[in-house]
C-alpha positions, 0 to 999 in steps of 0.5 A, a space after each residue: 469518527 468516535 474513539 472508545 477506550 475501555 478499561 475493562 477488557 472483558 467488556 470489549 466483546 460485548 461492545 463490539 457485538 453491540 456495534 456490529 448489530 447496529 451496523 457500526 463499523 469498528 476497529 480494535 487494534 488490541 491483540 492484532 499482529 500488525 505484520 498481517 495488515 495491508 498498511 504494514 505490508 506497504 510500509 515494509 515495502 517502502 522501507 525496503 525501497 528507501 534502503 536500496 531500490 533493488 529489484 526485490 524491493 521493486 517487486 515487493 512494492 509492486 505486489 502491495 494491494 494499495 500500490 496496485 490500487 494506486 496504479 489503477 487509479 492513475 492509469 484509467 480503465 485500461 489498466 490491468 494489475 494482472 498484466 502489470 505483474 505478468 510483465 514484471 515477472 517476465 522481465 525478472 525471468 528473462 533479464 534478472 535486473 539488479 535494481 529499479 534503474 536496470 529494470 527500467 533500462 531493460 524493459 520492453 517499451 511495448 509493455 505499457 503496464 510495466 512502463 507505467 508501473 516502474 515510472 510510478 515506483 520511480 516517483 515513489 522512490 524519488 519522494 522517499 529519498 528527497 530530504 528527511 525520511 519522515 517528510 519523504 515517507 509522507 510524500 510517498 504515501 501521498 503519491 500512493 493514496 492521493 487518487 484513491 477513493 475509499 468506499 466506506 460501505 465496504 467493511 474492509 475499506 472502512 476498517 482500513 481507514 479506522 485502523 489508519 486513523 487509530 495509528 495516526 492518533 496513537 
């Protein structure tokens, strides 16, 4: 990875255009709203879960694309994100669980996608609440990303990695 810092903002579009023409993936965080990024959504969902494992926080994390990718990687070829979310929504509609523990107690054990997803959310919550927040956040992110393999040929994943590295370096 190479990082460039440009003092003249008028040069930036020219550099970005030149990099694009030679198929070099680039990321410019300047002027971008963080709340629209996937990683920001994941961090927000984790923050809500660590505050209180309310069902809304569970549902928020469950809908994060990176969390769904984690479930897929940990579940194998039989996993269905749509099936998991359908079972989660059915649980909400039929039982109205207040929190993660209640959701786990009320779920139908035949709902394998839901059972696995709630188990992983419980793991993430345990990691978040074990000790200091910073070490808990790192442990939770490690759980989510440890089995994930990025395809850097896909522009979206290459940009996500560059964006993450830029934030870590800042």
